[in-house]
C-alpha positions as CSV (number, residue, x, y, z in Angstrom):
1,M,57.2,47.8,129.7
2,Q,54.3,48.6,131.7
3,N,51.8,46.0,133.0
4,T,48.1,46.7,133.9
5,N,48.6,47.4,137.1
6,G,51.3,50.4,136.4
7,C,54.3,48.6,137.5
8,N,57.2,49.1,135.1
9,R,59.2,46.4,133.7
10,R,62.3,46.3,131.4
11,T,62.0,43.7,128.7
12,S,65.4,41.9,127.9
13,P,66.6,41.1,124.4
14,P,65.5,37.5,124.7
15,L,62.1,38.6,125.7
16,Q,61.9,41.1,122.8
17,A,62.8,38.2,120.4
18,I,60.0,36.0,121.9
19,T,57.7,39.1,121.8
20,Q,58.4,39.5,118.0
21,L,57.8,35.7,117.3
22,R,54.7,35.7,118.9
23,N,53.3,38.7,117.2
24,E,54.5,37.0,113.9
25,C,52.5,34.0,114.9
26,I,49.7,35.9,115.8
27,A,49.7,37.9,112.4
28,K,50.1,34.5,110.6
29,L,47.1,33.1,112.4
30,A,45.1,36.2,111.5
31,Y,46.0,35.8,107.9
32,L,45.0,32.1,107.9
33,K,41.7,33.0,109.4
34,S,41.1,35.5,106.3
35,R,41.5,33.0,103.9
36,D,38.5,30.9,102.5
37,K,40.6,27.7,103.3
38,L,43.9,26.7,104.4
39,A,47.0,26.6,101.9
40,A,47.5,23.5,100.0
41,P,50.0,21.1,101.6
42,E,52.9,22.1,99.3
43,K,52.6,25.6,100.7
44,H,53.2,24.6,104.4
45,K,56.8,24.6,104.3
46,E,56.9,28.1,103.2
47,M,54.1,29.4,105.7
48,S,56.0,27.8,108.6
49,R,59.2,29.4,107.5
50,Q,57.3,32.7,107.5
51,L,55.5,31.9,110.9
52,S,58.5,31.1,113.0
53,E,61.9,31.2,111.3
54,R,62.8,28.2,113.0
55,A,63.8,25.0,111.3
56,F,61.5,22.4,113.7
57,L,58.2,23.8,112.2
58,E,59.6,23.1,108.7
59,V,60.8,19.6,109.6
60,L,57.3,18.8,110.7
61,C,55.4,20.1,107.8
62,Q,57.9,18.1,105.4
63,K,57.3,15.2,107.6
64,R,53.6,14.8,107.3
65,K,50.3,16.7,106.0
66,Y,48.5,18.6,108.7
67,E,44.7,18.6,108.2
68,N,44.3,21.5,110.4
69,L,47.4,23.9,110.1
70,E,45.5,26.7,111.8
71,K,45.2,24.7,115.0
72,L,48.8,24.0,115.1
73,V,49.6,27.7,114.3
74,K,47.3,28.5,117.2
75,S,48.7,26.0,119.7
76,L,52.3,27.5,118.8
77,C,51.0,30.9,119.9
78,V,49.6,29.2,123.0
79,R,53.1,27.6,123.9
80,L,54.8,31.0,123.5
81,D,52.3,32.3,125.9
82,A,53.3,29.8,128.5
83,L,57.1,30.4,127.9
84,E,57.7,33.9,128.9
85,E,56.8,36.2,131.8
86,I,56.0,39.0,129.5
87,V,52.6,37.4,128.2
88,R,51.6,36.8,131.7
89,F,51.0,40.7,132.1
90,S,47.9,40.4,129.7
91,Q,46.4,37.6,132.1
92,T,46.5,39.6,135.2
93,G,42.8,40.3,135.5
94,A,42.1,36.5,135.2
95,V,44.5,35.6,137.4
96,L,43.2,38.1,140.1
97,N,39.9,37.0,139.8
98,N,41.0,33.5,140.6
99,G,42.2,34.5,143.9
100,I,45.7,35.8,143.7
101,V,46.5,38.2,146.7
102,D,48.6,41.2,146.4
103,P,47.6,42.8,143.2
104,C,50.2,45.5,143.1
105,S,52.7,42.8,142.5
106,S,51.2,42.4,139.1
107,E,50.5,38.8,138.2
108,L,50.8,35.2,139.3
109,L,54.6,35.5,139.2
110,H,56.3,38.5,140.5
111,W,59.7,39.6,141.5
112,N,61.0,40.7,145.0
113,Q,64.5,40.7,146.5
114,Y,65.0,39.1,149.8
115,P,68.0,38.1,151.7
116,V,68.6,34.5,151.8
117,F,70.9,32.3,153.9
118,D,72.5,29.5,152.6
119,S,72.6,26.8,155.6
120,C,75.8,25.0,154.2
121,M,77.8,28.2,153.1
122,S,76.3,30.2,156.2
123,I,76.8,33.4,154.2
124,P,73.9,35.7,153.0
125,L,73.1,35.5,149.5
126,M,70.8,37.5,147.2
127,F,68.0,35.6,144.9
128,A,65.4,36.9,143.0
129,L,62.2,35.6,144.8
130,K,59.2,35.0,142.6
131,D,56.0,35.0,145.1
132,V,52.6,33.0,144.5
133,I,50.1,33.3,147.3
134,L,46.8,31.8,146.8
135,K,43.6,32.5,148.9
136,E,42.7,29.5,151.0
137,S,39.1,29.9,149.9
138,V,40.0,29.2,146.2
139,L,42.2,26.4,146.8
140,P,40.8,22.9,145.3
141,K,40.0,20.5,148.2
142,E,39.6,17.3,146.3
143,L,41.6,15.2,144.0
144,M,39.7,14.9,140.7
145,L,40.6,11.3,139.6
146,K,37.9,10.7,137.2
147,K,38.9,14.0,135.3
148,H,42.8,13.0,135.3
149,S,41.9,9.5,134.1
150,S,40.0,11.1,131.3
151,F,42.6,13.6,130.4
152,I,45.3,10.6,130.2
153,K,42.8,8.4,128.1
154,S,42.2,11.1,125.6
155,Y,45.7,12.1,124.8
156,E,46.3,9.5,122.1
157,E,43.2,10.8,120.4
158,K,44.9,14.2,119.8
159,K,47.4,13.1,117.4
160,D,47.2,16.4,115.4
161,D,47.7,18.6,118.4
162,Y,50.8,20.5,118.6
163,E,51.6,18.9,121.9
164,Y,51.5,15.5,120.5
165,V,53.2,16.3,117.2
166,V,56.6,17.8,119.1
167,S,56.9,15.2,121.7
168,E,57.7,12.2,119.1
169,S,61.2,12.3,120.8
170,L,59.5,11.5,124.3
171,R,56.7,9.2,122.8
172,L,57.8,5.8,124.7
173,S,58.5,7.7,128.0
174,G,55.0,9.3,127.5
175,V,53.4,5.9,127.3
176,F,55.2,5.1,130.5
177,W,53.8,8.3,132.1
178,C,50.3,7.7,131.1
179,L,50.2,3.9,132.0
180,A,51.7,4.5,135.5
181,A,49.2,7.5,136.1
182,L,46.3,5.5,135.3
183,D,47.9,2.6,137.4
184,L,48.0,4.8,140.4
185,I,44.4,5.9,139.7
186,G,43.4,2.1,139.4
187,D,42.2,2.7,135.7
188,L,44.8,0.7,133.8
189,D,42.6,-1.6,132.4
190,V,41.0,1.0,130.0
191,I,44.1,0.6,128.1
192,N,44.4,-2.0,125.0
193,R,47.3,-3.9,126.3
194,D,48.1,-5.4,122.6
195,D,48.3,-1.7,121.2
196,V,50.8,-1.0,124.1
197,I,53.0,-3.9,123.3
198,D,53.0,-3.5,119.6
199,F,54.3,0.0,120.1
200,V,56.9,-0.9,122.5
201,F,58.2,-3.5,119.8
202,Q,58.3,-1.0,117.2
203,C,60.5,1.3,119.2
204,R,63.0,-1.7,119.9
205,N,66.3,-1.8,118.1
206,E,68.4,-4.8,116.8
207,N,70.9,-4.2,119.6
208,G,68.3,-4.8,122.3
209,G,68.0,-0.9,123.3
210,F,64.7,1.0,122.7
211,G,64.4,4.2,121.2
212,A,61.6,7.1,121.8
213,S,59.6,6.0,119.0
214,Q,59.7,3.9,115.7
215,D,62.9,4.4,113.9
216,H,64.6,6.4,116.7
217,D,68.0,5.6,118.0
218,P,68.2,3.3,121.0
219,H,68.6,5.3,124.4
220,I,68.9,4.2,128.1
221,L,66.2,6.6,129.3
222,H,63.7,4.9,127.0
223,T,64.9,1.5,127.4
224,L,64.1,1.8,131.1
225,S,60.6,3.2,130.1
226,A,60.2,0.1,128.0
227,I,61.0,-2.1,130.7
228,L,58.6,-0.4,132.9
229,V,55.9,-0.6,130.5
230,M,56.7,-4.4,129.9
231,Y,57.3,-5.5,133.5
232,N,54.4,-7.8,133.6
233,S,55.4,-9.3,130.1
234,L,58.9,-9.4,130.4
235,D,58.9,-12.8,128.9
236,L,58.1,-11.2,125.6
237,L,61.3,-9.4,125.5
238,N,64.6,-10.8,124.6
239,A,66.2,-9.7,128.0
240,D,69.7,-11.0,127.2
241,E,70.0,-8.6,124.2
242,T,68.8,-5.9,126.4
243,V,71.2,-6.4,129.1
244,Q,74.2,-6.4,126.7
245,F,73.0,-3.0,125.5
246,V,73.1,-1.7,128.9
247,R,76.2,-3.3,129.7
248,G,77.9,-1.8,126.8
249,L,77.0,1.8,127.8
250,Q,79.1,1.4,131.1
251,K,82.5,3.3,131.0
252,P,85.9,2.3,132.7
253,D,85.2,4.7,135.4
254,G,82.0,3.3,136.2
255,S,79.8,6.0,134.7
256,F,77.1,5.3,132.0
257,A,76.6,6.8,128.7
258,G,73.0,7.4,127.5
259,D,73.6,5.9,123.9
260,E,76.4,5.3,121.7
261,W,77.0,9.0,121.3
262,G,78.7,8.9,124.6
263,E,76.9,11.5,126.8
264,I,77.5,10.9,130.4
265,D,75.0,11.8,133.4
266,T,74.0,10.5,136.5
267,R,70.4,9.9,135.1
268,F,71.9,7.4,132.7
269,S,73.5,5.6,135.8
270,F,70.2,5.1,137.6
271,C,68.4,4.2,134.4
272,A,71.0,1.5,133.7
273,I,70.9,0.1,137.1
274,A,67.2,0.3,137.3
275,C,66.8,-1.7,134.2
276,L,69.1,-4.5,135.3
277,A,67.5,-4.6,138.6
278,L,63.9,-5.0,137.1
279,L,65.5,-7.5,134.8
280,N,67.4,-9.3,137.8
281,R,70.8,-9.0,136.1
282,L,72.7,-6.6,138.3
283,D,75.7,-8.9,138.1
284,A,76.2,-7.8,134.3
285,I,77.9,-4.6,135.4
286,D,80.6,-3.5,137.6
287,M,78.4,-2.4,140.4
288,K,81.4,-1.3,142.7
289,A,82.6,1.2,140.1
290,A,79.0,2.5,139.2
291,V,78.7,3.1,143.1
292,E,82.0,4.8,143.3
293,Y,81.1,7.1,140.3
294,V,78.1,8.1,141.8
295,L,79.7,9.2,145.0
296,K,82.1,11.3,143.2
297,C,79.2,13.5,141.9
298,R,78.4,14.4,145.4
299,N,78.7,18.0,146.3
300,F,79.8,19.9,149.4
301,D,76.0,20.7,150.1
302,G,74.9,16.8,150.3
303,G,73.5,17.1,146.9
304,F,74.3,15.4,143.7
305,G,75.0,16.7,140.2
306,T,74.9,15.4,136.6
307,R,78.7,14.7,137.0
308,P,81.6,15.4,139.2
309,G,81.5,19.1,139.9
310,S,78.4,19.8,138.6
311,E,75.8,21.8,140.6
312,S,73.2,19.9,142.7
313,H,69.9,19.3,141.4
314,A,66.6,17.5,142.9
315,G,66.4,15.4,139.9
316,Q,69.9,14.2,140.1
317,V,69.6,13.5,143.9
318,Y,66.7,11.2,143.0
319,C,68.7,9.2,140.6
320,C,71.9,9.1,142.5
321,L,69.8,8.0,145.7
322,G,68.0,5.4,143.6
323,T,71.2,4.0,142.3
324,L,72.6,3.7,145.9
325,S,69.4,2.2,147.1
326,I,69.4,-0.5,144.5
327,A,73.1,-1.2,145.4
328,K,72.5,-0.9,149.0
329,E,75.0,1.6,149.8
330,L,73.0,4.5,151.2
331,N,75.3,4.3,154.2
332,R,78.0,5.8,152.4
333,I,76.2,9.3,152.4
334,D,75.5,12.2,155.1
335,V,71.8,11.3,155.1
336,D,71.2,14.5,157.3
337,K,73.0,16.9,155.1
338,L,71.2,15.6,152.3
339,G,67.9,15.8,153.9
340,W,68.4,19.2,154.8
341,W,69.3,20.3,151.2
342,L,66.2,18.6,150.0
343,C,63.9,20.2,152.5
344,E,65.2,23.4,151.7
345,R,63.7,23.0,148.2
346,Q,60.3,23.7,149.8
347,C,59.3,27.3,149.3
348,P,57.0,29.3,151.6
349,S,54.3,31.4,150.1
350,G,54.9,30.4,146.9
351,G,58.5,31.4,146.7
352,L,60.2,30.7,143.6
353,N,63.7,30.0,144.8
354,D,64.3,27.0,146.9
355,H,65.4,28.1,150.2
356,C,63.2,28.3,153.3
357,C,63.4,32.2,153.5
358,R,61.3,34.1,156.1
359,S,62.1,37.6,155.8
360,L,59.9,40.4,157.5
361,T,58.2,41.0,154.2
362,V,57.4,37.3,153.6
363,S,56.3,36.8,157.3
364,K,54.0,39.8,156.8
365,R,52.3,38.0,154.0
366,L,52.2,34.8,155.5
367,S,50.3,36.4,158.4
368,E,47.9,37.7,156.0
369,T,47.2,34.6,153.8
370,R,48.0,30.9,154.1
371,S,51.3,30.0,152.5
372,V,51.3,27.2,149.7
373,F,54.6,25.3,149.9
374,R,56.1,24.0,146.7
375,L,59.2,22.1,145.7
376,A,61.9,23.5,143.3
377,G,65.0,21.8,142.1
378,R,67.8,24.3,142.4
379,P,68.3,27.8,143.9
380,E,66.5,30.6,141.6
381,K,64.4,28.1,139.8
382,L,60.7,27.9,139.7
383,P,59.1,25.2,141.9
384,D,57.5,22.9,140.0
385,V,54.8,19.7,140.6
386,C,57.4,17.4,139.2
387,Y,59.7,18.1,142.1
388,S,56.9,16.6,144.3
389,W,58.2,13.4,143.0
390,W,62.1,13.9,142.9
391,V,62.3,15.4,146.1
392,L,59.9,13.4,148.0
393,A,60.8,10.2,146.6
394,S,64.3,11.3,147.7
395,L,63.3,12.1,151.4
396,S,61.6,9.0,151.3
397,I,64.4,6.8,150.4
398,I,66.5,8.2,153.2
399,G,63.8,8.5,155.8
400,R,63.4,12.4,156.1
401,Q,59.9,12.7,154.5
402,S,58.7,14.3,157.9
403,W,61.1,17.2,157.2
404,I,58.7,19.0,154.9
405,D,55.3,20.4,155.3
406,K,53.2,17.7,153.6
407,D,49.9,19.4,153.9
408,C,51.0,22.7,152.4
409,L,52.6,20.8,149.4
410,R,49.4,18.6,149.1
411,Q,47.5,21.9,148.6
412,F,50.0,23.0,146.0
413,I,49.5,19.9,144.0
414,L,46.0,20.1,143.9
415,A,46.1,23.8,142.9
416,C,47.9,22.7,139.9
417,Q,44.9,20.6,138.6
418,E,42.9,21.5,135.5
419,E,39.4,21.5,136.8
420,E,37.5,21.5,133.6
421,E,39.3,18.8,131.4
422,G,41.6,17.3,134.0
423,G,45.4,16.6,134.3
424,I,48.0,18.6,136.5
425,A,50.4,21.3,135.2
426,D,53.8,22.3,136.4
427,R,52.2,25.4,138.2
428,P,48.8,26.6,138.9
429,G,47.1,28.1,135.8
430,D,49.6,26.5,133.3
431,E,48.7,23.8,130.8
432,P,48.6,20.1,132.2
433,D,50.4,17.2,130.5
434,P,51.0,13.6,131.0
435,F,54.5,14.1,132.6
436,H,53.3,16.4,135.5
437,T,50.2,14.4,135.8
438,L,52.1,11.4,136.7
439,F,54.7,12.9,139.2
440,G,51.7,15.0,140.7
441,L,50.0,11.9,141.5
442,A,53.1,9.9,142.6
443,G,53.7,12.8,144.9
444,L,50.3,12.7,146.4
445,S,50.8,8.9,147.0
446,L,54.1,9.3,148.7
447,L,52.1,12.0,150.6
448,G,49.6,9.0,151.8
449,E,46.7,9.9,149.6
450,S,44.2,7.4,150.2
451,S,42.5,7.4,146.9
452,L,45.7,6.4,145.1
453,Q,47.7,3.1,145.0
454,R,50.9,2.9,146.9
455,V,54.0,4.0,144.7
456,N,57.4,2.7,144.8
457,P,59.8,5.6,145.7
458,V,62.7,3.9,143.8
459,F,61.1,2.8,140.4
460,C,58.0,5.0,140.4
461,M,55.7,2.0,139.9
462,L,53.2,0.2,142.1
463,E,54.8,-1.4,145.2
464,K,52.5,-4.5,144.6
465,R,53.8,-4.9,141.1
466,L,57.3,-5.2,142.2
467,P,58.3,-9.1,143.2
468,A,59.8,-9.8,146.6
469,S,63.1,-10.3,145.0
470,T,63.5,-6.9,143.8
471,V,64.7,-5.4,147.3
472,I,65.7,-1.9,147.6
473,Q,67.3,-0.1,150.6
474,T,65.6,2.7,152.4
475,L,66.6,4.4,155.7
476,N,64.3,5.4,158.7
477,L,64.7,8.5,160.7
């Protein structure tokens, strides 16, 4: 495969499959445009099968009638564009015009090999390093709060959009992301409170748990979202039933399942304990066993995984630290080792692994262009705005926030803003969404952004909304 700059690339079988799928989508879109009108609703299932050869679109088309199938098809093509590196080759010119340095590297994301030394293992490792370097002259200087507020407020008006349709399994959490983002901005009063409460109760199940949307099974993730959304109106909830639902998810070893089907994850431990802390009912579970289980998930590098023996991940570190913070057991961990692991998640000059590597090649680039530091969750993973929350919140809890370059991280978050319609994306140039908008704003709040409200590093809600009785433990350097 050859990009527009003449750099040869090999296309792997998975990428070939995605390319074929995308081409089928484009062909179907052209077919739709050639028709005088869209096919009748009863034809949607067959068109979806031809379009993607995947069951999810068939299910969507069976579930409801779409007024604009062409728009849905086009959105699918856009999503496929965003998924795979191959599509970025066609965008090289536009990216370079926006200030990307080193055009011979081909596009916004490019591969280079640098030796990386792992501080915990003290041996050289080789990782594929993707590099993004932005000219300082094109980096956004301001946080566009009005546009972000408008982006969030308009989201419920896009119910025929592809993104909205396929996010039903996240709907209640999405409500929290939107409300929390508006609260950080100071625009929460634009939301109809009664509509929000009505929707939350539509998601409530008879056992006291909450599902992602109406008629969805209850899950601890969405139960926490419901409590966070309803925190100023908890008197409307039947807290005793919700406490019993959470209590029933704890296993004899102290771990928590996410739902009745039994998946175990340290995310669920945090969600369960956060729910009970906000309801002031931590006495309902075996806290000692819960803490011991979380400590069993600690790794040699200082980080935490989903279960004992699983690799360390910044999101899991946040969840485990949140659990230990609520339980006031942070003294049980090696804070400096964990702090070092967390600060290594910051990538120099847009490096896409999460080691702070400064090879000769990287140092040369840094001398030519100001580096942009971003956060990634694991080695060899792309940096992502949401890690601005997982990593910064974790560092805030253990008092090691000063160990990263805050100014460069702030610039990266600002570079992920969508300048025309608002919202924050995972990386510069990608499509924004409420999830990354919230955690980008929350990260900026932790960085001390004066135009934002102060966020709590454990619950991701405003400090001023937490009562004095909700005490968490944090450490100082």
